[in-house]
C-alpha positions as CSV (number, residue, x, y, z in Angstrom):
1,M,80.9,115.2,-60.2
2,A,78.7,114.6,-63.1
3,V,75.6,113.0,-62.1
4,S,72.8,112.2,-64.8
5,I,69.3,111.2,-64.2
6,E,67.1,109.7,-66.9
7,R,63.3,109.1,-66.9
8,T,61.7,106.4,-68.5
9,D,58.0,105.3,-68.4
10,N,58.3,103.2,-65.3
11,E,61.8,104.3,-63.7
12,F,64.4,106.6,-63.1
13,I,68.0,105.9,-63.8
14,I,70.7,107.5,-62.0
15,K,74.2,107.2,-63.2
16,L,77.1,108.3,-61.1
17,P,81.0,108.3,-61.7
18,L,82.8,105.1,-60.2
19,T,84.7,107.5,-57.9
20,V,81.4,107.8,-55.7
21,N,81.9,105.5,-52.6
22,P,79.5,102.4,-52.8
23,V,78.8,102.8,-49.1
24,D,77.4,106.4,-49.8
25,I,75.4,104.9,-52.3
26,Q,74.0,102.2,-50.1
27,K,73.2,105.0,-47.6
28,V,71.2,107.0,-50.2
29,L,69.5,103.7,-51.5
30,E,68.4,102.9,-47.8
31,Y,67.1,106.6,-47.5
32,F,65.0,106.0,-50.5
33,Q,63.6,102.7,-49.0
34,F,62.8,104.3,-45.8
35,I,61.2,107.1,-47.6
36,D,58.8,104.6,-49.6
37,V,57.9,102.6,-46.4
38,V,57.2,105.9,-44.4
39,S,54.7,107.2,-47.3
40,R,52.8,104.1,-47.1
41,S,52.5,103.9,-43.3
42,S,49.5,104.8,-41.4
43,A,51.4,105.3,-38.2
44,T,51.0,108.3,-36.2
45,T,53.9,110.2,-34.5
46,D,52.6,108.8,-31.1
47,D,52.7,105.3,-32.5
48,I,56.3,105.9,-33.7
49,E,57.3,107.3,-30.2
50,E,55.7,104.4,-28.4
51,L,57.2,101.7,-30.6
52,S,60.7,103.5,-29.9
53,R,60.3,103.3,-26.1
54,E,59.2,99.6,-26.4
55,V,62.1,98.7,-28.5
56,K,64.6,100.6,-26.5
57,G,63.4,99.4,-23.1
58,G,63.2,95.8,-24.4
59,W,66.8,96.2,-25.8
60,S,68.1,97.7,-22.6
61,K,66.7,94.8,-20.5
62,E,67.9,92.2,-22.7
63,M,71.5,93.8,-22.9
64,K,71.7,94.1,-19.2
65,E,70.7,90.5,-18.7
66,R,73.3,89.3,-21.3
67,L,76.2,91.6,-20.0
68,S,75.4,90.5,-16.4
69,Q,76.5,86.9,-17.5
70,L,80.0,88.2,-18.2
71,D,82.4,88.3,-15.4
72,E,83.7,91.8,-16.2
73,F,80.5,93.3,-16.0
74,K,78.8,91.4,-12.9
75,D,80.2,94.3,-10.5
76,V,78.9,97.0,-12.6
77,L,75.2,95.8,-13.0
78,E,74.3,94.5,-9.5
């Protein structure tokens, strides 16, 4: 696969062949965005771990409440 990278005064231009899967390109672009956001963050590892626990805990409680309203899950979640 031939990939070329050009650098201008204010940007990089990456050229890929049309055979590259657009989904893969989107994943790489999202990773670049992630790196950019993380590089500007002042959050510590402990902050991130705490946020992760809060999100997971809230999601689990919310999902359990939503699923318990469905007949097929009532016996499982009681």
